[in-house]
Every structure is written in C-alpha cells, then in structure tokens.
VOGU-3710 file (C-alpha; in Angstrom, 3 decimals, decimal comma):
1> mqecfengnf> -0,087/0,389/-0,220  3,244/2,309/1,036  4,636/2,258/-2,751  0,486/3,112/-3,820  1,525/6,272/-2,444  3,961/9,474/-3,080  3,865/12,176/-0,425  1,692/11,576/0,504  -1,141/11,493/-2,353  -2,637/8,220/-4,167
11> ryynsdgspm> -0,209/7,926/-7,664  -2,527/5,998/-9,688  -5,571/7,147/-10,964  -7,216/6,238/-14,599  -7,603/9,214/-18,188  -10,627/10,055/-16,240  -9,673/10,404/-13,330  -11,127/7,404/-11,649  -8,718/5,285/-8,888  -7,642/3,006/-10,552
21> qievpsdkyd> -7,629/-0,768/-8,810  -5,236/-2,644/-7,170  -4,279/-6,075/-6,402  -3,482/-7,441/-3,678  -2,177/-10,795/-2,014  -4,921/-13,036/-0,985  -3,544/-13,940/2,532  -2,589/-9,810/2,807  -5,670/-8,411/1,816  -7,259/-7,367/5,089
31> davkamqnri> -4,281/-5,994/5,982  -4,197/-3,956/2,573  -7,752/-2,743/3,295  -7,289/-1,413/6,208  -4,102/0,407/5,518  -5,932/1,530/2,557  -8,280/2,632/4,442  -6,588/4,558/7,164  -5,315/6,415/3,962  -8,341/6,996/3,030
41> ergeikgvkn> -9,974/9,070/5,523  -6,629/10,663/6,126  -7,719/12,396/2,382  -4,907/10,578/0,506  -7,063/9,222/-2,961  -9,457/11,054/-4,082  -12,672/10,039/-4,656  -12,835/6,521/-2,475  -15,008/6,470/0,593  -13,791/2,059/0,528
51> akdiirkgnv> -11,318/1,244/0,450  -12,767/-2,160/-0,653  -14,161/-0,231/-3,871  -10,857/-0,514/-5,124  -8,450/-2,578/-3,164  -8,810/-6,500/-5,041  -7,863/-9,451/-3,892  -5,878/-12,614/-6,371  -6,220/-15,759/-6,041  -2,199/-16,330/-5,113
61> tyeqakniak> -0,307/-15,852/-2,284  2,509/-13,357/-1,816  4,856/-16,185/0,054  3,409/-18,131/-4,289  3,838/-14,823/-6,402  6,933/-14,202/-4,615  8,687/-18,177/-4,931  7,343/-17,891/-9,219  9,263/-15,009/-9,675  11,917/-15,915/-7,792
71> agtiesltyd> 12,915/-19,222/-10,617  12,114/-16,000/-13,444  10,036/-18,372/-15,594  6,876/-16,134/-16,714  8,270/-13,180/-18,706  8,328/-9,658/-16,946  7,549/-10,893/-13,839  10,616/-10,547/-11,253  11,160/-10,161/-7,988  14,616/-8,165/-5,836
81> avngikigay> 14,218/-7,929/-1,747  14,418/-4,719/-2,085  11,258/-3,932/-4,540  9,731/-7,399/-4,438  7,232/-8,673/-7,180  7,234/-6,936/-10,442  5,855/-7,300/-13,637  7,087/-5,154/-16,138  5,246/-3,737/-18,911  2,017/-5,685/-18,560
91> sggisavinf> -2,129/-4,644/-17,675  -2,464/-8,585/-17,407  -2,490/-8,609/-12,683  -0,588/-10,998/-11,312  -3,450/-13,245/-10,493  -3,886/-13,332/-13,835  -0,394/-14,135/-15,321  1,044/-17,210/-12,945  -2,571/-19,151/-13,858  -1,649/-18,654/-16,902
101> avciwngesf> 1,150/-20,068/-16,268  0,541/-23,100/-14,042  -1,645/-23,858/-17,011  0,703/-24,345/-19,343  2,914/-26,202/-16,490  -0,007/-28,265/-16,308  0,338/-29,615/-19,701  -3,230/-28,078/-20,212  -3,514/-26,334/-24,009  -2,921/-22,756/-24,916
111> edalensvkv> -6,364/-21,821/-25,024  -7,379/-23,812/-22,171  -4,903/-21,331/-20,499  -6,007/-17,671/-21,991  -9,205/-19,064/-21,297  -8,752/-19,022/-17,272  -6,365/-16,347/-17,497  -9,229/-14,251/-18,264  -11,978/-15,467/-15,637  -9,224/-15,065/-13,104
121> glqvggiawa> -8,375/-11,489/-14,353  -12,073/-10,331/-14,870  -12,882/-12,337/-10,635  -10,030/-10,279/-9,531  -10,357/-6,930/-11,718  -13,605/-6,568/-13,197  -14,515/-4,350/-15,256  -10,558/-2,376/-14,733  -9,599/-5,502/-15,906  -10,624/-5,501/-19,062
131> gsilagqmtk> -10,512/-2,141/-19,589  -6,764/-2,296/-19,203  -6,990/-4,734/-21,477  -8,235/-2,984/-24,674  -6,091/0,523/-23,207  -3,860/0,524/-26,140  -5,519/-1,662/-28,280  -8,677/1,634/-28,269  -5,580/4,231/-29,000  -4,415/2,333/-31,911
141> aglpgtlkpv> -8,433/1,896/-33,186  -8,371/5,263/-32,649  -11,257/5,779/-29,209  -11,145/7,888/-27,253  -9,350/6,268/-23,745  -12,191/7,839/-21,850  -15,612/7,013/-23,453  -18,232/5,781/-20,523  -19,595/2,928/-20,001  -16,699/0,992/-19,741
151> sdtiaktigl> -18,352/-2,620/-20,439  -20,078/-0,868/-23,309  -16,914/0,565/-25,151  -15,091/-3,313/-23,986  -18,082/-4,314/-26,098  -18,250/-2,152/-29,065  -14,599/-3,115/-28,730  -14,760/-6,576/-29,566  -18,274/-6,733/-31,091  -20,212/-7,725/-28,983
161> tkgaskllrv> -23,946/-6,342/-28,410  -25,442/-4,895/-25,470  -26,132/-7,960/-23,586  -22,572/-8,519/-23,021  -22,052/-5,220/-21,580  -24,785/-5,730/-19,373  -23,095/-8,949/-18,074  -19,974/-7,626/-17,837  -21,844/-4,978/-15,446  -23,644/-7,184/-13,452
171> navtglatla> -20,979/-10,255/-13,310  -18,862/-11,669/-16,174  -17,858/-14,660/-14,482  -20,395/-17,012/-12,070  -18,220/-19,152/-9,139  -14,406/-17,644/-8,210  -12,015/-19,469/-10,581  -9,274/-20,792/-8,498  -5,755/-21,358/-8,583  -5,336/-25,772/-9,156
181> vmsagdvldi> -3,124/-26,627/-6,987  -2,655/-30,492/-5,242  -4,840/-31,751/-2,961  -3,268/-32,130/0,840  -3,913/-36,007/0,231  -1,832/-35,997/-2,717  1,189/-34,789/-1,960  0,856/-36,816/1,606  0,415/-39,815/0,030  3,959/-39,122/-2,717
191> fngrisagql> 6,000/-37,795/1,040  4,832/-41,013/1,934  5,236/-43,349/-0,778  8,820/-42,566/-0,550  9,533/-41,272/2,152  9,390/-43,640/5,294  9,113/-42,942/8,432  10,323/-43,500/12,438  12,416/-46,987/10,619  14,358/-44,980/7,806
201> fknlvnkgag> 15,650/-42,491/10,014  16,660/-45,730/12,385  18,653/-47,297/9,167  20,210/-44,067/8,284  21,803/-43,779/12,264  22,666/-47,298/12,321  24,084/-47,238/9,503  26,295/-44,234/10,016  27,333/-46,039/13,254  28,204/-49,399/11,800
211> laggmggall> 30,698/-47,905/9,327  32,711/-45,298/12,074  32,935/-47,944/13,924  34,241/-50,070/11,833  36,865/-48,169/10,301  37,334/-47,049/13,844  37,707/-50,594/14,579  40,166/-51,738/11,360  42,639/-48,963/11,655  43,063/-50,011/15,858
221> aaplgpvgml> 43,946/-53,407/14,410  46,491/-52,589/11,264  49,076/-53,918/13,629  47,567/-57,318/13,605  47,750/-57,944/9,575  44,709/-57,943/6,614  42,567/-61,363/8,320  42,921/-59,146/12,083  41,541/-55,470/10,561  38,798/-57,585/9,300
231> iaawlaseaa> 38,141/-59,807/12,351  38,421/-56,331/14,807  36,277/-54,149/11,754  33,967/-57,011/11,695  33,318/-56,884/15,216  33,798/-52,737/15,436  30,739/-52,479/13,747  28,613/-54,979/15,644  29,371/-53,657/18,879  28,898/-50,112/17,228
241> sevsqavtde> 25,673/-50,759/15,879  24,021/-52,256/18,781  25,382/-49,201/20,797  23,962/-47,000/17,835  21,175/-49,436/18,034  19,783/-49,151/22,138  20,010/-44,713/22,191  18,362/-44,915/18,390  15,418/-47,195/20,594  15,885/-45,843/23,775
251> iieddskemc> 15,924/-42,081/22,211  15,528/-41,742/19,334  12,260/-43,328/17,996  9,875/-41,335/19,161  11,858/-38,441/18,376  12,447/-39,887/14,257  8,876/-39,800/13,913  7,919/-36,877/15,740  10,684/-35,342/12,768  8,857/-37,020/9,778
261> rileetfqdv> 5,543/-35,331/10,886  7,597/-32,108/10,772  9,182/-32,896/7,377  5,623/-33,894/5,866  3,911/-31,068/7,238  6,277/-29,099/5,621  6,032/-30,658/2,715  2,894/-29,848/2,013  3,504/-26,119/2,736  6,426/-26,594/-0,092
271> afnfilnkde> 3,978/-27,993/-2,916  1,193/-25,159/-2,040  4,066/-22,046/-1,866  5,400/-23,150/-5,181  2,524/-24,218/-7,275  3,878/-27,538/-8,119  1,895/-30,402/-9,861  1,913/-34,277/-9,031  5,831/-34,839/-10,876  7,593/-32,075/-9,144
281> tkqiadelsr> 6,113/-33,559/-6,824  7,707/-37,072/-6,835  11,300/-35,536/-8,305  11,074/-33,581/-5,129  10,042/-36,286/-3,027  12,944/-38,695/-4,396  15,671/-36,134/-3,565  14,352/-35,647/-0,601  14,902/-39,031/0,521  17,996/-39,451/-1,545
291> nlnsdtlkdm> 19,172/-36,443/0,917  17,993/-37,454/4,453  21,309/-38,709/5,617  22,339/-38,915/9,794  24,542/-35,340/9,935  21,066/-34,097/7,977  19,094/-35,612/11,072  21,189/-34,787/13,549  21,067/-31,122/12,454  17,160/-30,843/12,117
301> yaannrsqfa> 17,422/-32,942/15,789  19,620/-30,637/17,391  17,898/-27,270/15,176  15,946/-24,573/17,308  12,765/-24,504/15,383  13,009/-27,867/13,213  9,913/-26,636/11,070  11,297/-23,945/9,184  15,168/-26,130/9,308  12,640/-28,957/7,504
311> ynliakiaet> 10,961/-25,571/5,247  14,754/-24,567/4,589  16,383/-28,367/3,632  13,088/-28,758/1,023  11,850/-25,615/-0,501  15,926/-25,616/-1,533  14,758/-28,715/-3,204  11,798/-27,133/-4,977  14,029/-23,807/-5,822  15,518/-25,811/-8,055
321> vvegrkhiyl> 12,937/-27,998/-9,383  10,710/-24,952/-10,235  14,183/-23,517/-12,432  14,115/-25,758/-14,876  10,516/-25,181/-15,527  9,348/-23,799/-19,251  9,497/-19,875/-20,009  6,521/-19,205/-20,563  5,542/-15,696/-23,316  2,593/-13,917/-22,125
331> pspdeyingl> -0,179/-13,889/-24,698  -0,286/-10,374/-26,313  -3,459/-8,407/-26,016  -4,688/-9,271/-29,150  -4,891/-12,740/-27,857  -6,404/-12,116/-24,107  -9,345/-9,517/-25,872  -10,077/-12,906/-28,051  -10,003/-15,184/-25,467  -12,025/-12,120/-23,248
341> kkvla> -14,454/-12,310/-26,082  -14,227/-16,365/-25,756  -15,700/-15,762/-22,164  -18,415/-13,568/-22,746  -19,498/-14,833/-25,422
//
C-alpha cells in the first residue's frame, strides 16, 4: 500500500480521473484494506470512501507469487528483496499471469490456459481489468480512452452486444476461478510413498554408526595384519551398531517420528507455496529422500526451529526444480481480447 502513495498522495489514476484498482495477494487482503482505509480517512486519495472499492483480492498468496517470480520463468515477472514482486510493461495482473503459467506447466493447451487466465482476471479485477487490457487497443483504433460507460466501450471494441455489456456490469464469471493446486491428500501420498517414517531414520543412524565403528576398529587393529583388521572391523562395526540401536530405540524412535511428522507437514506447505504439480512433487520427494542422511537428521533434531530447518531443506530442492520449468511468454493484448470475447460469449 505504501508504494501506491507518494508525498501523501495516491499515485495511480485512470485517464478519467478515477483511481486504479490495486491487486494484492490473497493472504494480505485484510491488512491491505485496513491500510488503504486509513489512507482514505487521512484524505490521501480522491473519489473513494471505501477501500474495498479499489483493493482487489488476488487468488495467489504472496509466498506463491514470490517463489514463482524468483524462479524467473515467467516473462516480465521479477522479484528482488528491495522492490518485491513486479510485473513490467503488462496490464494483465499477477494472478491472471500466474494462472496462465500454471495451466501451461500442467500441460493444458494455450487456449484453455488463456481462458482460465481471463476468468481469473475478470474475477479479480472486473471491468477495470478488462479495460486495462483494451486500453492500448482502443488507442490504436482511434477510440477515445474516456468513453463511458467502460462496459459499453469493451462491448463495442470486441464486437459484442449490449447483452454482453450488461453481463460485464453484473458479473462476468459465475463462481470464483481458483488456482489449481494439488490436494493435501495427494501430496501426503507421494511423501509417504517415497519417505518412510521412523524406520528410515533408524536405518540411517545405525548405518552411519556401524560404518564409523568398523573404520575405527580397522585402524586400531592395523598391527594385527589384514585378517586381524577385517575381524576387528567386523566386531567394532557390530558393537557400534548395537550401541547405536540401543540409543535409537531408547531416544531417537519417538523423536524420529516427530521429525517425520514435521517433514510431512512442511512438504505439503512447500508444495502449496511453489504450486507444484504431481511430477514435480515426486521429483522433490525423491531428492529429499536421498538427502536425508544421518548428519542432516541430527542437525534437524538439534535445530532450535525444526519446522524452519525442514522448510529450508525442502524449499532448496523445490527452487532447483521450479527453475527448470518451461519459460512462459505471456499472451499478447490481442490474444487476451480474443480470450475475453470467448469467455463472455
């Protein structure tokens, strides 16, 4: 909200003097409305009494948008720690853009992805969104940008009827067009299918202890010759494994189940925050399973915040995976107009 103001005045107005619509992440909507309402009551924005009239709730969270922007796989959508998330030289809106990209990544056709993106744009931004898509085209066609009402201008520009204009004014799309994400159950099934619970952790700890014990025994028995070294290594390894097993059974078993529960919950959070599809989720689960060695688990167990440790571990893998997604080039204004016409028809 702060970025919408300069020297105590709202920065973004349409050519007819009305304030532009501001899209915000779905999880920041309530805070954004409160912040904007405070600005309105201080007289920092003209022509608005209710913040909800200009604040539009996107259908992606801030974390989802940030993770996709950081991956750099969508044209013009960028992120940096100072300026946050930006989409340059494009009026489609972040929710509409991300929905288009996710549809393509999930294997949908360009036409279906475009239609879904239009529905999201209309739901989030309404008439103002459709008007922003058409603004450049109206200028090219010689139409004045201030024609009223906007819905009639849109209908005229894309060759629709007054009935379409009325539809635009009422509600262009019935039902919220939501972002398609994997269900928690599907994510959980993938996690459980590739990462066992306490037994995996037990085996990792025991294997590490046995290997270390065997190496130590072999070194101590070096003066006894090759046969003596092998026997000593075997005995030391067995002894170390027995000690480790006792420690594991007594201390680690319950803790390992707790760590697995944390990993499981965190895995679902990462899948949601990176908007992973099924193949990506499987890929990350497999890589995570390979990375869960004894040292990693011990570090997690000792961490002050195990959930944060787990998130960082899984998110690091997810970042690599999403960076390999197909690069998305956004639809042109003409293509969006065709998509808009199809949806309204």
